[in-house]
N, CA, C and O atoms as a CHARMM CRD file, in Angstrom:
* protein
*
  352
    1    1 MET  N    112.83700  87.95900 152.84500 PROA 1      0.00000
    2    1 MET  CA   113.12500  87.10600 151.76500 PROA 1      0.00000
    3    1 MET  C    114.37300  87.70500 151.10400 PROA 1      0.00000
    4    1 MET  O    114.45000  88.88400 150.75700 PROA 1      0.00000
    5    2 LYS  N    115.41900  86.72000 150.95100 PROA 2      0.00000
    6    2 LYS  CA   116.49600  87.13000 150.27600 PROA 2      0.00000
    7    2 LYS  C    116.40100  87.31600 148.76000 PROA 2      0.00000
    8    2 LYS  O    115.49000  86.76000 148.14600 PROA 2      0.00000
    9    3 LYS  N    117.39200  88.14700 148.07100 PROA 3      0.00000
   10    3 LYS  CA   117.39500  88.15300 146.56100 PROA 3      0.00000
   11    3 LYS  C    117.34600  86.64000 146.00300 PROA 3      0.00000
   12    3 LYS  O    117.96300  85.74000 146.57400 PROA 3      0.00000
   13    4 GLY  N    116.65700  86.44700 144.97700 PROA 4      0.00000
   14    4 GLY  CA   116.75200  85.19300 144.60900 PROA 4      0.00000
   15    4 GLY  C    115.65400  84.07900 145.09600 PROA 4      0.00000
   16    4 GLY  O    115.20600  83.14100 144.43700 PROA 4      0.00000
   17    5 ASP  N    115.38700  84.41400 146.28900 PROA 5      0.00000
   18    5 ASP  CA   114.21400  83.33600 146.95500 PROA 5      0.00000
   19    5 ASP  C    113.06500  83.22800 146.25500 PROA 5      0.00000
   20    5 ASP  O    112.50900  82.13000 146.21000 PROA 5      0.00000
   21    6 CYS  N    112.46100  84.45500 145.52700 PROA 6      0.00000
   22    6 CYS  CA   111.32100  84.33400 144.93900 PROA 6      0.00000
   23    6 CYS  C    111.51600  83.55600 143.65300 PROA 6      0.00000
   24    6 CYS  O    110.66000  82.72600 143.34500 PROA 6      0.00000
   25    7 MET  N    112.53900  83.74800 142.90100 PROA 7      0.00000
   26    7 MET  CA   112.81300  82.66100 141.62200 PROA 7      0.00000
   27    7 MET  C    112.84900  81.29200 141.98500 PROA 7      0.00000
   28    7 MET  O    112.44900  80.44400 141.18700 PROA 7      0.00000
   29    8 LYS  N    113.33500  80.94800 143.23000 PROA 8      0.00000
   30    8 LYS  CA   113.50000  79.69000 143.78500 PROA 8      0.00000
   31    8 LYS  C    112.15700  79.05200 143.97900 PROA 8      0.00000
   32    8 LYS  O    111.88700  77.95000 143.50300 PROA 8      0.00000
   33    9 ILE  N    111.39600  79.70600 144.62500 PROA 9      0.00000
   34    9 ILE  CA   109.93000  79.48500 144.87400 PROA 9      0.00000
   35    9 ILE  C    109.17100  79.38200 143.68200 PROA 9      0.00000
   36    9 ILE  O    108.35500  78.46300 143.60700 PROA 9      0.00000
   37   10 ARG  N    109.32100  80.27000 142.62000 PROA 10     0.00000
   38   10 ARG  CA   108.65500  79.94300 141.28000 PROA 10     0.00000
   39   10 ARG  C    109.23700  78.79400 140.49700 PROA 10     0.00000
   40   10 ARG  O    108.52000  78.03300 139.84700 PROA 10     0.00000
   41   11 CYS  N    110.39500  78.69500 140.56100 PROA 11     0.00000
   42   11 CYS  CA   110.84400  77.24300 139.97200 PROA 11     0.00000
   43   11 CYS  C    110.37500  76.20700 140.43400 PROA 11     0.00000
   44   11 CYS  O    110.11300  75.27900 139.66900 PROA 11     0.00000
   45   12 GLY  N    110.11400  76.08600 142.03500 PROA 12     0.00000
   46   12 GLY  CA   109.63100  74.98000 142.69800 PROA 12     0.00000
   47   12 GLY  C    108.27600  74.87100 142.32100 PROA 12     0.00000
   48   12 GLY  O    107.81200  73.73200 142.26400 PROA 12     0.00000
   49   13 LYS  N    107.52400  75.86300 142.04300 PROA 13     0.00000
   50   13 LYS  CA   106.18200  75.62700 141.78600 PROA 13     0.00000
   51   13 LYS  C    105.96000  75.01200 140.26400 PROA 13     0.00000
   52   13 LYS  O    105.05200  74.22800 139.98900 PROA 13     0.00000
   53   14 ILE  N    106.86300  75.46000 139.40100 PROA 14     0.00000
   54   14 ILE  CA   107.00600  75.00000 137.86200 PROA 14     0.00000
   55   14 ILE  C    107.37200  73.33600 138.14400 PROA 14     0.00000
   56   14 ILE  O    106.69300  72.44600 137.63200 PROA 14     0.00000
   57   15 VAL  N    108.34300  73.10800 138.88000 PROA 15     0.00000
   58   15 VAL  CA   108.71800  71.77100 138.92800 PROA 15     0.00000
   59   15 VAL  C    107.57800  70.76200 139.48900 PROA 15     0.00000
   60   15 VAL  O    107.42900  69.58700 139.15400 PROA 15     0.00000
   61   16 GLU  N    106.82700  71.48400 140.40100 PROA 16     0.00000
   62   16 GLU  CA   105.73900  70.73200 141.04100 PROA 16     0.00000
   63   16 GLU  C    104.43600  70.55100 139.88300 PROA 16     0.00000
   64   16 GLU  O    103.68700  69.57800 139.79400 PROA 16     0.00000
   65   17 LEU  N    104.42400  71.58100 139.18800 PROA 17     0.00000
   66   17 LEU  CA   103.38200  71.48100 137.90500 PROA 17     0.00000
   67   17 LEU  C    103.82000  70.54300 136.97300 PROA 17     0.00000
   68   17 LEU  O    103.06100  69.67900 136.53400 PROA 17     0.00000
   69   18 TRP  N    105.20800  70.66600 136.57300 PROA 18     0.00000
   70   18 TRP  CA   105.75400  69.63700 135.59100 PROA 18     0.00000
   71   18 TRP  C    105.55800  68.20700 136.02900 PROA 18     0.00000
   72   18 TRP  O    105.13500  67.39300 135.20700 PROA 18     0.00000
   73   19 GLU  N    105.82100  67.86000 137.20600 PROA 19     0.00000
   74   19 GLU  CA   105.74000  66.54200 137.76900 PROA 19     0.00000
   75   19 GLU  C    104.33500  66.10000 137.55800 PROA 19     0.00000
   76   19 GLU  O    104.10000  65.02800 136.99900 PROA 19     0.00000
   77   20 SER  N    103.36400  66.91000 137.99800 PROA 20     0.00000
   78   20 SER  CA   101.92500  66.58100 138.12600 PROA 20     0.00000
   79   20 SER  C    101.39100  66.34500 136.80000 PROA 20     0.00000
   80   20 SER  O    100.67300  65.35300 136.67300 PROA 20     0.00000
   81   21 ILE  N    101.61700  67.09200 135.76700 PROA 21     0.00000
   82   21 ILE  CA   101.40200  67.05800 134.34800 PROA 21     0.00000
   83   21 ILE  C    102.00800  65.72400 133.68200 PROA 21     0.00000
   84   21 ILE  O    101.37000  64.90100 133.02500 PROA 21     0.00000
   85   22 ARG  N    103.26200  65.69100 133.96800 PROA 22     0.00000
   86   22 ARG  CA   103.96300  64.44100 133.58700 PROA 22     0.00000
   87   22 ARG  C    103.39000  63.04100 133.96600 PROA 22     0.00000
   88   22 ARG  O    103.25900  62.07000 133.22000 PROA 22     0.00000
   89   23 GLN  N    103.08200  63.14500 135.27000 PROA 23     0.00000
   90   23 GLN  CA   102.37600  61.70800 135.84300 PROA 23     0.00000
   91   23 GLN  C    101.08900  61.52100 135.18300 PROA 23     0.00000
   92   23 GLN  O    100.75600  60.39300 134.81800 PROA 23     0.00000
   93   24 GLY  N    100.25500  62.64600 134.98000 PROA 24     0.00000
   94   24 GLY  CA    99.01400  62.47600 134.40100 PROA 24     0.00000
   95   24 GLY  C     99.09600  62.13900 133.14000 PROA 24     0.00000
   96   24 GLY  O     98.22900  61.33900 132.78800 PROA 24     0.00000
   97   25 LEU  N    100.01900  62.55400 132.14500 PROA 25     0.00000
   98   25 LEU  CA   100.14500  62.15300 130.94800 PROA 25     0.00000
   99   25 LEU  C    100.47900  60.61400 130.83900 PROA 25     0.00000
  100   25 LEU  O     99.91900  59.81500 130.08900 PROA 25     0.00000
  101   26 ARG  N    101.46500  60.36200 131.70100 PROA 26     0.00000
  102   26 ARG  CA   101.87100  58.82600 131.84300 PROA 26     0.00000
  103   26 ARG  C    100.86400  57.86600 132.21000 PROA 26     0.00000
  104   26 ARG  O    100.79900  56.75200 131.69000 PROA 26     0.00000
  105   27 SER  N    100.03000  58.30500 133.15100 PROA 27     0.00000
  106   27 SER  CA    99.05200  57.48400 133.62600 PROA 27     0.00000
  107   27 SER  C     97.73000  57.33500 132.94100 PROA 27     0.00000
  108   27 SER  O     96.99100  56.38200 133.19000 PROA 27     0.00000
  109   28 HSD  N     97.44200  58.22600 132.11900 PROA 28     0.00000
  110   28 HSD  CA    96.28200  58.20300 131.17200 PROA 28     0.00000
  111   28 HSD  C     96.40600  57.01200 130.47700 PROA 28     0.00000
  112   28 HSD  O     97.47400  56.79400 129.90500 PROA 28     0.00000
  113   29 SER  N     95.35900  56.06300 130.41300 PROA 29     0.00000
  114   29 SER  CA    95.39500  54.90800 129.81900 PROA 29     0.00000
  115   29 SER  C     95.32000  55.01900 128.33100 PROA 29     0.00000
  116   29 SER  O     95.96000  54.22100 127.64600 PROA 29     0.00000
  117   30 GLN  N     94.51500  56.04100 127.72500 PROA 30     0.00000
  118   30 GLN  CA    94.26400  55.98500 126.41100 PROA 30     0.00000
  119   30 GLN  C     95.30300  56.81200 125.54900 PROA 30     0.00000
  120   30 GLN  O     95.29400  56.83000 124.31800 PROA 30     0.00000
  121   31 LEU  N     96.17200  57.47300 126.32900 PROA 31     0.00000
  122   31 LEU  CA    97.29500  58.17600 125.63200 PROA 31     0.00000
  123   31 LEU  C     98.45500  57.26400 125.64900 PROA 31     0.00000
  124   31 LEU  O     98.77600  56.67100 126.67900 PROA 31     0.00000
  125   32 LYS  N     99.06500  57.14300 124.58300 PROA 32     0.00000
  126   32 LYS  CA   100.22300  56.24500 124.35600 PROA 32     0.00000
  127   32 LYS  C    101.57800  57.35100 124.16200 PROA 32     0.00000
  128   32 LYS  O    102.10700  57.56500 123.07100 PROA 32     0.00000
  129   33 VAL  N    101.95400  57.91600 125.31400 PROA 33     0.00000
  130   33 VAL  CA   102.92100  58.92900 125.17600 PROA 33     0.00000
  131   33 VAL  C    104.28000  58.46400 125.62800 PROA 33     0.00000
  132   33 VAL  O    104.39900  57.87400 126.70200 PROA 33     0.00000
  133   34 ASP  N    105.24900  58.69600 124.88800 PROA 34     0.00000
  134   34 ASP  CA   106.70000  58.32100 125.20800 PROA 34     0.00000
  135   34 ASP  C    106.97400  59.07500 126.40400 PROA 34     0.00000
  136   34 ASP  O    106.65600  60.24500 126.61600 PROA 34     0.00000
  137   35 LYS  N    107.71800  58.13000 127.31300 PROA 35     0.00000
  138   35 LYS  CA   108.13700  59.03800 128.53200 PROA 35     0.00000
  139   35 LYS  C    109.06700  60.42300 128.41700 PROA 35     0.00000
  140   35 LYS  O    109.03000  61.36200 129.21200 PROA 35     0.00000
  141   36 ARG  N    109.85300  60.32300 127.30700 PROA 36     0.00000
  142   36 ARG  CA   110.65300  61.62900 127.01200 PROA 36     0.00000
  143   36 ARG  C    109.80500  62.82900 126.59800 PROA 36     0.00000
  144   36 ARG  O    109.92700  64.00100 126.95300 PROA 36     0.00000
  145   37 VAL  N    108.83300  62.22100 125.68600 PROA 37     0.00000
  146   37 VAL  CA   107.90800  63.40000 125.27800 PROA 37     0.00000
  147   37 VAL  C    106.83000  63.93600 126.27200 PROA 37     0.00000
  148   37 VAL  O    106.36800  65.07700 126.24900 PROA 37     0.00000
  149   38 ALA  N    106.52800  63.03800 127.06700 PROA 38     0.00000
  150   38 ALA  CA   105.52600  63.30100 128.34300 PROA 38     0.00000
  151   38 ALA  C    106.18100  64.40700 129.05400 PROA 38     0.00000
  152   38 ALA  O    105.63300  65.46700 129.35500 PROA 38     0.00000
  153   39 SER  N    107.55500  64.03400 129.33100 PROA 39     0.00000
  154   39 SER  CA   108.42100  64.89500 130.27300 PROA 39     0.00000
  155   39 SER  C    108.63200  66.42800 129.67900 PROA 39     0.00000
  156   39 SER  O    108.53600  67.48900 130.29700 PROA 39     0.00000
  157   40 ASN  N    108.95700  66.19900 128.24700 PROA 40     0.00000
  158   40 ASN  CA   109.24000  67.58500 127.74500 PROA 40     0.00000
  159   40 ASN  C    108.00500  68.34600 127.43700 PROA 40     0.00000
  160   40 ASN  O    108.08300  69.57500 127.45900 PROA 40     0.00000
  161   41 LEU  N    106.99400  67.84000 127.18200 PROA 41     0.00000
  162   41 LEU  CA   105.65700  68.49000 127.09200 PROA 41     0.00000
  163   41 LEU  C    105.02200  68.99000 128.40900 PROA 41     0.00000
  164   41 LEU  O    104.43600  70.06900 128.48700 PROA 41     0.00000
  165   42 ALA  N    105.16400  68.21000 129.34200 PROA 42     0.00000
  166   42 ALA  CA   104.78200  68.68900 130.73000 PROA 42     0.00000
  167   42 ALA  C    105.72600  69.85500 131.20900 PROA 42     0.00000
  168   42 ALA  O    105.42400  70.71000 132.04200 PROA 42     0.00000
  169   43 LYS  N    106.91200  69.74100 130.54400 PROA 43     0.00000
  170   43 LYS  CA   107.68400  70.97100 131.16600 PROA 43     0.00000
  171   43 LYS  C    107.31000  72.36800 130.51000 PROA 43     0.00000
  172   43 LYS  O    107.34500  73.42700 131.13600 PROA 43     0.00000
  173   44 CYS  N    106.98000  72.25700 129.29700 PROA 44     0.00000
  174   44 CYS  CA   106.50500  73.31000 128.58100 PROA 44     0.00000
  175   44 CYS  C    104.99500  73.74800 128.98800 PROA 44     0.00000
  176   44 CYS  O    104.65900  74.92600 129.11000 PROA 44     0.00000
  177   45 ALA  N    104.28100  72.83200 129.14700 PROA 45     0.00000
  178   45 ALA  CA   102.78000  73.26700 129.73400 PROA 45     0.00000
  179   45 ALA  C    103.01500  73.91400 131.13800 PROA 45     0.00000
  180   45 ALA  O    102.35300  74.90700 131.43900 PROA 45     0.00000
  181   46 ALA  N    104.02400  73.33900 132.09700 PROA 46     0.00000
  182   46 ALA  CA   104.01800  74.04300 133.24400 PROA 46     0.00000
  183   46 ALA  C    104.69000  75.41000 133.09600 PROA 46     0.00000
  184   46 ALA  O    104.42600  76.18400 134.01600 PROA 46     0.00000
  185   47 CYS  N    105.39400  75.81500 132.26400 PROA 47     0.00000
  186   47 CYS  CA   105.79900  77.09500 131.93300 PROA 47     0.00000
  187   47 CYS  C    104.84000  78.12800 131.48800 PROA 47     0.00000
  188   47 CYS  O    104.86600  79.29600 131.87700 PROA 47     0.00000
  189   48 VAL  N    103.91900  77.58900 130.58100 PROA 48     0.00000
  190   48 VAL  CA   102.90100  78.22700 130.09400 PROA 48     0.00000
  191   48 VAL  C    101.89100  78.69700 131.20100 PROA 48     0.00000
  192   48 VAL  O    101.48700  79.85300 131.32300 PROA 48     0.00000
  193   49 LEU  N    101.52300  77.57000 132.03000 PROA 49     0.00000
  194   49 LEU  CA   100.57900  77.83700 133.17300 PROA 49     0.00000
  195   49 LEU  C    101.24000  78.52600 134.12700 PROA 49     0.00000
  196   49 LEU  O    100.47400  79.18200 134.83200 PROA 49     0.00000
  197   50 ALA  N    102.69600  78.64200 134.48300 PROA 50     0.00000
  198   50 ALA  CA   103.17800  79.53300 135.50400 PROA 50     0.00000
  199   50 ALA  C    103.19400  80.91400 135.03100 PROA 50     0.00000
  200   50 ALA  O    102.88000  81.80600 135.81900 PROA 50     0.00000
  201   51 SER  N    103.55700  81.21400 133.71500 PROA 51     0.00000
  202   51 SER  CA   103.65600  82.42300 133.23400 PROA 51     0.00000
  203   51 SER  C    102.31400  82.98800 132.91500 PROA 51     0.00000
  204   51 SER  O    102.22600  84.21600 132.92900 PROA 51     0.00000
  205   52 GLN  N    101.29300  82.31000 132.64000 PROA 52     0.00000
  206   52 GLN  CA    99.75400  82.64100 132.36100 PROA 52     0.00000
  207   52 GLN  C     99.82400  83.48500 131.25000 PROA 52     0.00000
  208   52 GLN  O     99.15900  84.52100 131.28200 PROA 52     0.00000
  209   53 SER  N    100.49100  83.23500 130.30100 PROA 53     0.00000
  210   53 SER  CA   100.75700  84.09700 128.91500 PROA 53     0.00000
  211   53 SER  C    100.73200  83.15800 127.78100 PROA 53     0.00000
  212   53 SER  O    100.97500  81.96200 127.94400 PROA 53     0.00000
  213   54 SER  N    100.44900  83.65900 126.65900 PROA 54     0.00000
  214   54 SER  CA   100.82100  82.94600 125.30800 PROA 54     0.00000
  215   54 SER  C    102.10300  83.54900 124.68900 PROA 54     0.00000
  216   54 SER  O    102.38500  83.30500 123.51600 PROA 54     0.00000
  217   55 ASN  N    102.86600  84.31700 125.44800 PROA 55     0.00000
  218   55 ASN  CA   104.15300  84.81600 124.81800 PROA 55     0.00000
  219   55 ASN  C    105.33000  84.03500 125.14600 PROA 55     0.00000
  220   55 ASN  O    105.75200  83.89200 126.29400 PROA 55     0.00000
  221   56 SER  N    105.87000  83.51100 124.05700 PROA 56     0.00000
  222   56 SER  CA   106.83800  82.46700 124.34200 PROA 56     0.00000
  223   56 SER  C    108.16500  82.98100 125.09500 PROA 56     0.00000
  224   56 SER  O    108.92000  82.21900 125.69700 PROA 56     0.00000
  225   57 SER  N    108.35600  84.39900 124.98200 PROA 57     0.00000
  226   57 SER  CA   109.46200  84.75600 125.71300 PROA 57     0.00000
  227   57 SER  C    109.28100  84.73800 127.23200 PROA 57     0.00000
  228   57 SER  O    110.22700  84.60900 128.01000 PROA 57     0.00000
  229   58 GLU  N    107.96000  84.88100 127.61500 PROA 58     0.00000
  230   58 GLU  CA   107.73700  84.77000 129.12000 PROA 58     0.00000
  231   58 GLU  C    107.90000  83.30800 129.52900 PROA 58     0.00000
  232   58 GLU  O    108.30500  83.09200 130.67100 PROA 58     0.00000
  233   59 TRP  N    107.63000  82.28900 128.72700 PROA 59     0.00000
  234   59 TRP  CA   107.97000  80.80400 128.86200 PROA 59     0.00000
  235   59 TRP  C    109.48700  80.50300 129.13900 PROA 59     0.00000
  236   59 TRP  O    109.96800  79.74400 129.98000 PROA 59     0.00000
  237   60 ILE  N    110.10100  81.28100 128.23000 PROA 60     0.00000
  238   60 ILE  CA   111.45400  81.19200 128.27100 PROA 60     0.00000
  239   60 ILE  C    112.09700  81.58700 129.65700 PROA 60     0.00000
  240   60 ILE  O    113.02400  81.01400 130.22900 PROA 60     0.00000
  241   61 ALA  N    111.46300  82.58400 130.02100 PROA 61     0.00000
  242   61 ALA  CA   112.01800  83.27700 131.15100 PROA 61     0.00000
  243   61 ALA  C    111.72700  82.34800 132.51800 PROA 61     0.00000
  244   61 ALA  O    112.46600  82.44900 133.49700 PROA 61     0.00000
  245   62 VAL  N    110.70400  81.53200 132.49500 PROA 62     0.00000
  246   62 VAL  CA   110.40500  80.80300 133.75000 PROA 62     0.00000
  247   62 VAL  C    110.92500  79.33700 133.40800 PROA 62     0.00000
  248   62 VAL  O    110.86300  78.55600 134.35800 PROA 62     0.00000
  249   63 LEU  N    111.39000  78.86900 132.30200 PROA 63     0.00000
  250   63 LEU  CA   111.88500  77.51200 131.83700 PROA 63     0.00000
  251   63 LEU  C    112.89700  77.03300 132.83700 PROA 63     0.00000
  252   63 LEU  O    114.00600  77.56800 132.81900 PROA 63     0.00000
  253   64 PRO  N    112.65200  76.12200 133.67400 PROA 64     0.00000
  254   64 PRO  CA   113.90100  75.83500 134.65100 PROA 64     0.00000
  255   64 PRO  C    114.93000  74.92000 133.98100 PROA 64     0.00000
  256   64 PRO  O    114.97700  73.74900 134.35700 PROA 64     0.00000
  257   65 ARG  N    115.78100  75.36100 132.99800 PROA 65     0.00000
  258   65 ARG  CA   116.87600  74.66900 132.48400 PROA 65     0.00000
  259   65 ARG  C    117.97200  75.64600 132.72500 PROA 65     0.00000
  260   65 ARG  O    117.78400  76.86300 132.70300 PROA 65     0.00000
  261   66 ASN  N    119.19400  75.04800 132.97000 PROA 66     0.00000
  262   66 ASN  CA   120.55100  75.95100 133.00800 PROA 66     0.00000
  263   66 ASN  C    121.18500  76.01200 131.79700 PROA 66     0.00000
  264   66 ASN  O    122.16900  75.29800 131.59900 PROA 66     0.00000
  265   67 CYS  N    120.68500  76.91300 130.77900 PROA 67     0.00000
  266   67 CYS  CA   121.21800  77.14000 129.73500 PROA 67     0.00000
  267   67 CYS  C    120.79200  78.70700 129.24200 PROA 67     0.00000
  268   67 CYS  O    120.05000  79.43100 129.90600 PROA 67     0.00000
  269   68 ASP  N    121.36900  79.06600 128.02400 PROA 68     0.00000
  270   68 ASP  CA   121.05600  80.54100 127.57700 PROA 68     0.00000
  271   68 ASP  C    119.73200  80.46100 126.92800 PROA 68     0.00000
  272   68 ASP  O    119.12900  79.46000 126.53900 PROA 68     0.00000
  273   69 LYS  N    119.39300  81.71400 126.88700 PROA 69     0.00000
  274   69 LYS  CA   118.06000  81.99800 126.32700 PROA 69     0.00000
  275   69 LYS  C    117.76900  81.45000 124.85600 PROA 69     0.00000
  276   69 LYS  O    116.63500  81.06900 124.56900 PROA 69     0.00000
  277   70 LYS  N    118.66800  81.42100 124.05700 PROA 70     0.00000
  278   70 LYS  CA   118.67600  80.91300 122.83800 PROA 70     0.00000
  279   70 LYS  C    118.22800  79.38000 122.77300 PROA 70     0.00000
  280   70 LYS  O    117.29200  78.94000 122.10600 PROA 70     0.00000
  281   71 ALA  N    119.24300  78.53000 123.75400 PROA 71     0.00000
  282   71 ALA  CA   119.00100  77.25400 123.75600 PROA 71     0.00000
  283   71 ALA  C    117.40300  76.93100 124.31000 PROA 71     0.00000
  284   71 ALA  O    116.69300  76.06700 123.79700 PROA 71     0.00000
  285   72 LYS  N    117.03800  77.68800 125.31200 PROA 72     0.00000
  286   72 LYS  CA   115.58300  77.50800 125.86700 PROA 72     0.00000
  287   72 LYS  C    114.50100  77.76900 124.74100 PROA 72     0.00000
  288   72 LYS  O    113.48300  77.08100 124.65900 PROA 72     0.00000
  289   73 GLU  N    114.79600  78.82300 123.87000 PROA 73     0.00000
  290   73 GLU  CA   113.93300  79.01100 122.87200 PROA 73     0.00000
  291   73 GLU  C    113.87300  77.80500 121.79500 PROA 73     0.00000
  292   73 GLU  O    112.79600  77.59000 121.23800 PROA 73     0.00000
  293   74 LEU  N    114.90000  77.08500 121.51700 PROA 74     0.00000
  294   74 LEU  CA   114.94900  76.12400 120.61900 PROA 74     0.00000
  295   74 LEU  C    114.43000  74.94100 121.22600 PROA 74     0.00000
  296   74 LEU  O    113.79200  74.17400 120.50400 PROA 74     0.00000
  297   75 TYR  N    114.62900  74.60800 122.66800 PROA 75     0.00000
  298   75 TYR  CA   113.98500  73.52800 123.15200 PROA 75     0.00000
  299   75 TYR  C    112.54700  73.70700 123.22200 PROA 75     0.00000
  300   75 TYR  O    111.88500  72.68100 123.06700 PROA 75     0.00000
  301   76 ILE  N    111.92000  74.79400 123.42400 PROA 76     0.00000
  302   76 ILE  CA   110.37400  74.91300 123.17500 PROA 76     0.00000
  303   76 ILE  C    109.95500  74.66500 121.91800 PROA 76     0.00000
  304   76 ILE  O    108.93200  74.02900 121.66500 PROA 76     0.00000
  305   77 ARG  N    110.80600  75.20600 120.97800 PROA 77     0.00000
  306   77 ARG  CA   110.43800  75.08800 119.56500 PROA 77     0.00000
  307   77 ARG  C    110.43200  73.69700 119.00700 PROA 77     0.00000
  308   77 ARG  O    109.61700  73.29100 118.17800 PROA 77     0.00000
  309   78 ARG  N    111.62600  72.85000 119.64700 PROA 78     0.00000
  310   78 ARG  CA   111.45200  71.36800 119.28000 PROA 78     0.00000
  311   78 ARG  C    110.46200  70.68100 119.72200 PROA 78     0.00000
  312   78 ARG  O    109.83000  69.88500 119.02800 PROA 78     0.00000
  313   79 VAL  N    110.23700  70.92700 120.92700 PROA 79     0.00000
  314   79 VAL  CA   108.96500  70.33900 121.80200 PROA 79     0.00000
  315   79 VAL  C    107.86900  70.42200 121.09800 PROA 79     0.00000
  316   79 VAL  O    107.24000  69.39800 120.83200 PROA 79     0.00000
  317   80 LEU  N    107.46300  71.63100 120.68600 PROA 80     0.00000
  318   80 LEU  CA   106.18400  72.08800 120.17000 PROA 80     0.00000
  319   80 LEU  C    105.90500  71.65400 118.79500 PROA 80     0.00000
  320   80 LEU  O    104.73600  71.52100 118.43200 PROA 80     0.00000
  321   81 SER  N    107.08000  71.37700 117.84900 PROA 81     0.00000
  322   81 SER  CA   107.10600  71.11900 116.55600 PROA 81     0.00000
  323   81 SER  C    107.23000  69.48800 116.43800 PROA 81     0.00000
  324   81 SER  O    107.18100  68.96800 115.32400 PROA 81     0.00000
  325   82 SER  N    107.39600  68.68600 117.64300 PROA 82     0.00000
  326   82 SER  CA   107.54600  67.35900 117.43400 PROA 82     0.00000
  327   82 SER  C    106.34000  66.63600 116.73600 PROA 82     0.00000
  328   82 SER  O    105.18100  66.80000 117.11600 PROA 82     0.00000
  329   83 PRO  N    106.66600  65.88800 115.76900 PROA 83     0.00000
  330   83 PRO  CA   105.67100  64.95100 115.09200 PROA 83     0.00000
  331   83 PRO  C    105.10300  64.03700 116.08800 PROA 83     0.00000
  332   83 PRO  O    103.99200  63.55600 115.86600 PROA 83     0.00000
  333   84 LEU  N    105.74900  63.74000 117.17400 PROA 84     0.00000
  334   84 LEU  CA   104.96900  62.95400 118.21300 PROA 84     0.00000
  335   84 LEU  C    103.79200  63.54300 118.92800 PROA 84     0.00000
  336   84 LEU  O    102.99000  62.85600 119.55900 PROA 84     0.00000
  337   85 ILE  N    103.72300  64.82200 118.80600 PROA 85     0.00000
  338   85 ILE  CA   102.62900  65.38300 119.48100 PROA 85     0.00000
  339   85 ILE  C    101.57200  65.80700 118.43100 PROA 85     0.00000
  340   85 ILE  O    101.85600  66.62800 117.56000 PROA 85     0.00000
  341   86 ASP  N    100.39600  65.25700 118.52200 PROA 86     0.00000
  342   86 ASP  CA    99.45100  65.38400 117.75200 PROA 86     0.00000
  343   86 ASP  C     98.44500  66.37100 118.42600 PROA 86     0.00000
  344   86 ASP  O     97.93500  66.04400 119.49800 PROA 86     0.00000
  345   87 VAL  N     98.15100  67.52000 117.86400 PROA 87     0.00000
  346   87 VAL  CA    97.13200  68.36500 118.59200 PROA 87     0.00000
  347   87 VAL  C     95.75400  68.43300 117.95600 PROA 87     0.00000
  348   87 VAL  O     94.92700  69.27800 118.29500 PROA 87     0.00000
  349   88 SER  N     95.54000  67.53300 117.04300 PROA 88     0.00000
  350   88 SER  CA    94.28700  67.33300 116.30300 PROA 88     0.00000
  351   88 SER  C     93.34900  66.64900 117.11900 PROA 88     0.00000
  352   88 SER  O     92.22900  66.38200 116.68100 PROA 88     0.00000
C-alpha cells in the first residue's frame, strides 16, 4: 500500500457513510430537512462515526474538505449551531 492510500480508503468510507446518512435523512417521511442541511449534517455525522470519538479535533482530521484546519473547525461549529437542527 502506497503512502496516502490509507487516507484515500478512509475518506472513501466517510463519503459512503455521508451519502447513506444524507439519503436516509432525505427519504424519512416525517423529517422535513432542507437538502443542504441534510448534506451538512450527514457529513458531520459520518466524521463522528468514522473517528469513533467525541473529540472534535478528530472529526476535523477526517472531514473530507479541501481547506485548512480552522476552516473545517468553523464548518463543524456552523453546522452544529444551526437553528435548522433541532436536537430536542
